[in-house]
C-alpha positions in Angstrom: 0.0 0.0 0.0 1.2 3.5 -0.9 0.4 6.5 1.4 1.4 10.1 1.1 1.5 11.9 4.5 2.5 15.2 6.0 4.3 13.5 8.9 5.2 10.1 10.3 4.9 9.5 14.0 6.8 6.6 15.6 6.3 4.9 18.9 9.7 3.9 20.3 9.9 0.6 22.2 8.6 -2.3 20.1 8.6 -0.1 17.0 12.0 1.5 16.5 13.9 -0.5 19.2 13.3 -3.4 21.6 14.0 -3.0 25.3 11.3 -5.4 26.5 13.7 -7.6 28.3 15.0 -4.6 30.2 11.4 -3.4 30.9 10.4 -6.7 32.3 13.6 -7.0 34.4 13.2 -3.5 35.9 9.5 -3.6 36.5 9.7 -7.0 38.1 12.4 -5.7 40.5 10.3 -2.6 41.2 7.2 -4.6 41.9 9.1 -6.8 44.4 10.5 -3.7 46.1 7.0 -2.2 46.5 5.3 -5.5 47.5 2.9 -5.6 44.6 4.2 -8.6 42.7 0.8 -10.4 42.5 -1.1 -7.2 41.5 1.6 -6.3 39.0 1.1 -9.6 37.1 -2.5 -8.5 36.2 -1.6 -5.0 35.0 -1.2 -4.0 31.3 2.3 -2.8 31.0 3.3 -2.2 27.4 2.6 1.1 25.7 1.4 3.0 28.8 3.0 5.7 30.8 4.7 4.6 34.0 2.6 7.0 36.1 -0.6 5.3 34.9 0.8 1.8 35.6 1.9 2.8 39.1 -1.5 4.5 39.7 -3.1 1.1 39.2 -0.9 -0.5 41.9 -0.2 2.1 44.6 -2.1 4.8 46.5 -1.9 8.3 45.0 0.4 9.7 47.6 3.1 7.1 46.7 3.0 7.5 42.9 5.5 10.3 42.5 8.2 8.6 44.6 7.6 5.2 43.0 7.8 6.8 39.5 11.2 8.2 40.4 12.3 4.7 41.4 11.3 3.0 38.2 12.8 5.8 36.1 16.1 5.2 38.0 16.0 1.5 37.5 15.2 1.7 33.8 17.8 4.4 33.0 20.5 2.4 34.8 19.5 -0.6 32.7 19.8 1.1 29.3 23.4 0.2 28.5 23.2 -3.2 26.7 19.4 -3.3 27.3 18.3 -1.8 23.9 18.5 -3.2 20.4 17.5 -1.8 17.1 14.6 -3.5 15.3 15.0 -4.5 11.6 14.6 -1.6 9.1 14.7 1.2 11.7 17.8 3.1 10.6 17.2 2.6 6.9 13.7 4.0 7.1 14.6 7.0 9.3 17.6 7.9 7.1 15.3 8.7 4.2 13.0 11.1 6.1 13.4 14.9 6.3 13.9 15.8 10.0 10.9 18.1 10.0 8.6 15.3 8.8 8.8 12.8 11.6 8.8 12.5 15.4 9.1 9.9 18.1 6.1 9.7 20.4 6.7 7.5 23.4 5.0 6.7 26.8 8.4 6.7 28.5 9.6 9.7 30.4 12.1 12.1 28.7 15.3 10.9 30.5 14.6 7.3 29.7 13.4 7.9 26.1 16.5 10.0 25.4 18.8 7.4 26.9 17.2 4.5 24.9 17.3 6.5 21.6 20.9 7.5 22.1 21.9 3.9 22.9 20.3 2.9 19.5 21.9 5.8 17.6 18.5 7.5 16.8 18.3 11.3 17.0 14.8 12.6 16.3 14.2 16.3 15.7 11.1 16.1 17.8 10.5 13.8 20.8 7.2 13.7 22.6 7.4 11.9 26.0 5.2 11.2 29.0 6.6 14.4 30.6 5.1 16.5 27.8 1.5 15.5 28.2 -1.3 15.2 30.8 -3.0 12.2 29.4 -1.1 9.3 27.9 -1.9 6.6 25.3 -4.6 5.4 24.7 -5.7 9.1 24.8 -4.8 10.9 21.5 -3.1 13.8 23.3 0.5 12.6 22.6 0.0 12.2 18.9 -2.0 15.4 18.5 0.7 17.3 20.3 3.4 15.9 17.9 1.3 16.8 14.8 0.8 20.3 16.1 4.5 20.8 16.7 5.3 19.5 13.2 2.5 21.7 11.7 0.8 18.6 10.2 -2.9 17.9 9.7 -3.7 14.9 12.0 -5.6 13.3 9.2 -2.5 13.4 7.1 -0.2 11.8 9.7 0.7 8.1 9.8 1.4 6.4 13.1 3.7 3.4 13.5 2.8 1.4 16.6 3.1 -2.1 18.1 0.9 -1.6 21.2 -2.9 -1.7 21.3 -2.9 1.4 23.6 -0.9 3.3 21.0 -3.0 2.2 18.1 -6.1 3.2 19.9 -4.6 6.7 20.6 -3.7 7.1 16.9 -7.2 6.2 15.8 -8.7 8.6 18.4 -6.5 11.3 16.9 -7.9 10.6 13.4 -4.6 9.4 12.1 -3.8 6.5 9.8 -1.9 3.6 11.3 0.7 1.0 10.5 0.7 -1.8 13.1 3.8 -3.9 13.8 3.6 -7.5 15.0 6.8 -7.1 17.0 5.0 -7.5 20.4 1.4 -8.1 19.6 -0.2 -10.9 17.5 -1.6 -10.1 14.1 -5.1 -11.3 15.2 -5.1 -8.9 18.2 -3.9 -6.0 16.0 -6.6 -6.7 13.4 -9.2 -6.0 16.1 -8.0 -2.4 16.1 -8.5 -2.0 12.4 -5.1 -0.6 11.4 -4.6 0.5 7.8 -1.6 -1.7 7.3 -0.1 -4.6 9.3 3.6 -5.4 8.9 6.1 -7.6 10.7 8.6 -4.7 11.3 9.9 -1.6 9.6 11.9 -3.6 7.1 8.6 -3.9 5.3 8.3 -0.1 4.9 10.1 2.3 2.6 9.8 6.1 2.4 10.9 9.0 0.3 10.4 12.7 0.5 8.0 14.2 -2.0 6.8 17.7 -2.6 5.1 18.8 0.6 5.4 15.5 2.4 6.5 11.9 2.6 5.5 8.9 0.5 5.6 5.6 2.2 5.1 2.1 0.8 4.3 -0.6 3.3 3.4 -4.2 3.0 4.8 -7.7 3.3 
């Protein structure tokens, strides 16, 4: 499928890079420290801001301190805990800086550390620290579109997590879903425009006024 867009918006973990082993390792340690191991096993983790996850597990007066602790654990675990996913650098190399952004549920310190570890330098990075409502709310993607001066209806979002795909749909954006962390059947329930295995199935080139992408397996 060929799509012309004003801007491309990329989730980070599970889309550009994989740090899931690090995520599980750090959150498991965090849950043990806070005595919520059993409750943690029932909470949706991927694609959601840390503050929202912690809010499901701890009283409100403990959230800020607990957020600082998981941030500390995850940033410390970045070296050696991040790997590029197939196709990432080739795709990003062909994009004009002003036509793409990374939109992640991670906090800024963690997001910047993971991207730097992978050698990715976005011109625009939207993190959990920039918004008041995280995915699946559309706010993060709408903020990115606004900063890029792009019409949301002419943005394409690349996501692997159901929460992120729901946020993109709520923002009125087209979606490319990746099967890196979620099954094709589960993704299909969210009605993405395109489903691919990873970014190696996507190519892009700058055209007058935007970006043309070709995606499909």
